[in-house]
N, C-alpha and C positions, 0 to 999 in steps of 0.2 A: 745738262752738261754731262755727257756720257764718257768723255775721254779722261777726266780727272775727278777724283773725289772732291766734294765741296770742302773748302777750308785750306786747300793747298795753295801755294803762292802763284802758280801759273794761272793766267786768266785766258780762257779760250777766246779767240777772236773770230774764227771761222771754222765751221765744221761741215763736212759732207761725208758720204761713205768712202770717198777716196782722198780726202785731204783734211788736215787739221793744222791750226796755227795756235801758238801760245806765246805770250810775252812773259819774260822772266826778269826778276830784279833781286830776289832774296837770296839767302845763303844756302838753301836746299835745292837750288834749281837743277843741279846735275842729276841727282837721283830722281827728281820729278820728271825731268826731260826723258830719262831712260824709261820710266814707267809710262809716260805718254807714248813713246815709240812702241813699246811692247803692247799696250792697249790698242793703239792704232792698227798694228799689224794683225792683232786678233780680230778686229772688226773687218779688216780687208779680207782675211781668210773666211770669216763667217758670212760675209756678203757674197762670197763666191766669185769675186772680181778676178782673183788670181790665186794660184796655189802658192802658199808661202812655205818655202823649204825649211827644214829643221835648223840649218845653220844661219838662215837669213835673219832671224830674230836677234841672235847673238851679234852678228856683224852689224846690223843696223843700230843696235844699242851701243856698240863700241864706237861707231862713227858719230852718233849723236853725242855720246859722252865726250869724245875728243874735241869735237867742234864747239860744244857748249863750254867745256873747260877752257878752251882758248879764248872764247868770247869773254868769259868771266875774268880770266887772268889778265888779258891785254886790253880790254875796253872798259870804259866807265859808263855807268847808266844801264838802262834796260837793254835787252836784246830779244830778238824774235826768232823762234824756231818754227819752221813749216815743214810738214811731211806731206808728200803727194805720191800716191800710187798710180803708176801708168806704165804701159808697155812691159809688164812683168818685172817692174823695178819700183823702187821708192826713191824719190828725190828728197834728200835731207838738205834743207837750206837754213842757214843761220845768218841773220843780219845783226850788225852792231854799229855803233856810231864812231868807232875808231877808224880814222882814215888810213893808217898804215896797213899795208898789205902783208900777210904772212909770207914768209919765204922758207922753203924747205932747206935744211942744212945739208952739207955734204956728209956722206957716210963717215962715221967715226965710231968704231967699236968701243973705244974708251970713254965715249961721252955717256954720262949718266943722265937719263931723262931727256926731255925735249925731242922726243921721237914721234909725237902725236900726229903731226901733219904728214910725215912719211908713212905712218901706219894707215891713215885714212886714204892717202893716194894709192897705196898698194892694194887696198881692199875694194876699191870702187871701180865701176865701169867708166865713170867720167868724174872729173873734178874741175871746177871753174871758180874763179874769183872775179867779181865785178865791182868796180867802184860805183858808188851811188852818190847822189847829191849830198847826202849825209852818210858818211861811213862806207861800209862795204857789205857785200852779200856773197857768201860762200855756199856753193851747191855741190854736193857729192851724190852720185847716183849708184845705188846698190841693187844688184839683181836679186829677185825674190825667189826664183825657182832653184837656183844653184849659185849662190853668191861667190863661191871660191872655185867653181868648176870651169868648164869649157867656155861658158858665155863671157867670161872676163878676159879670155885670151891667155890664161896662165896654164 
């Protein structure tokens, strides 16, 4: 198990040089999920599969943090985080058992908090929500070479 140190709550389900999945259920899952993302991107870089830009690690960790936080906050039971590197991007997918789909809120500069979904959507090349037979699967794709530059169309 090279993605997480032994004894952490995340249990790896599948590993390859370009993907990793982990199930989460405990109270430290957000920090462990960020560490998994950081470690995964380091392995992608080391494998020479794609150049990982300096800002990409921070952006991917933020997207992972926001999606995992939402799963922990709005769903009961375990959830699954999958990271896949492909086409100079990483797909961040979170599955949980909650059937309600998240909805972005209208802009409100006076609103405190609850901006996570809008942040994720602004940072990603693509964002998709899919209903599953049980729950939902959210996938956000982040560019690895220049996550906030020209490739996102911003």
